[in-house]
C-alpha positions in Angstrom: 71.0 124.5 -42.8 74.5 125.7 -43.2 74.1 127.1 -46.4 70.5 128.5 -45.7 71.8 130.5 -42.8 74.7 131.5 -44.6 72.7 132.7 -47.5 70.1 134.6 -45.3 72.7 136.8 -43.6 74.1 137.2 -47.0 72.4 138.1 -50.0 75.6 138.4 -52.0 76.6 134.4 -51.5 73.1 133.2 -52.1 73.0 135.7 -55.3 76.3 134.2 -56.5 75.4 130.7 -55.5 72.4 130.7 -57.3 74.3 132.0 -60.6 76.5 129.5 -60.1 74.2 126.7 -60.2 71.8 128.1 -62.9 75.0 128.5 -65.1 75.3 124.7 -65.2 74.0 123.5 -68.4 71.3 120.7 -67.8 73.1 118.4 -69.5 75.9 118.5 -67.8 73.9 117.9 -64.5 72.3 114.7 -66.4 75.7 113.5 -67.5 77.4 114.1 -63.9 74.3 112.0 -62.2 74.8 109.4 -64.5 78.5 108.9 -64.1 77.9 108.8 -60.0 75.4 106.1 -59.6 77.3 104.4 -62.6 81.0 105.0 -61.4 82.9 101.6 -60.2 83.9 102.2 -56.4 88.0 102.9 -56.9 88.1 103.0 -53.2 90.7 100.5 -53.0 92.9 102.7 -55.2 94.1 105.7 -53.0 96.1 103.0 -50.9 98.3 103.8 -53.2 98.5 107.8 -52.7 102.0 109.0 -50.8 101.5 112.1 -50.2 100.3 113.6 -47.1 96.8 114.1 -47.4 93.8 116.6 -45.5 90.3 115.2 -46.0 88.3 118.3 -45.0 84.2 118.2 -44.7 81.5 119.8 -42.5 79.9 118.0 -40.4 76.0 118.9 -41.6 77.3 117.7 -45.0 75.2 114.5 -44.6 75.0 113.6 -48.3 78.8 113.3 -48.3 80.1 112.7 -44.5 80.3 109.6 -44.3 82.0 108.6 -47.6 84.6 111.6 -46.9 85.4 109.1 -43.9 85.7 106.2 -45.8 87.9 108.5 -48.2 90.4 109.4 -45.7 90.5 105.6 -44.0 91.3 104.5 -47.3 94.7 106.8 -47.8 97.3 105.9 -45.2 98.4 108.6 -43.5 95.4 111.1 -44.0 93.9 113.5 -41.5 90.0 114.2 -41.8 88.6 117.5 -40.4 85.3 117.8 -39.6 84.5 121.3 -39.5 81.4 122.1 -37.4 79.0 124.2 -38.5 79.9 124.1 -41.9 77.6 122.0 -44.4 78.4 121.3 -48.3 80.7 124.3 -48.8 82.6 124.8 -45.1 85.3 127.0 -46.7 82.3 129.3 -47.2 79.8 128.2 -44.0 82.5 128.2 -41.1 85.2 130.0 -42.9 87.6 130.8 -39.8 87.6 127.0 -38.6 88.6 126.2 -42.7 91.4 128.4 -42.5 92.4 127.3 -39.0 92.0 123.3 -39.9 94.0 124.1 -43.6 96.8 126.5 -42.2 97.5 123.9 -39.1 97.7 121.3 -41.7 100.2 122.7 -43.8 102.3 124.5 -41.4 103.1 120.4 -39.9 104.5 119.7 -43.6 
């Protein structure tokens, strides 16, 4: 929903997004999908991350929200920011909230 709303309100964003998607070669899509389907789960390896970490996702990114919650939980001390009004690209769909969260995280370091 956030993407559809943004695409409807900003034709330039929709054109940019469409161009980016269409420029991605079919072979690359196929390889990416195959890798995602067969890749071993390495979530446990994230326990070795020792740098401050912020995981940001949109509240409406239904395809990735659960996985990003697991990712943040696996990294010691990681912060998870779930952006209301954001989908898969909250940096575009909920720009102000995304910037606020990022700036607050960086200021805390």
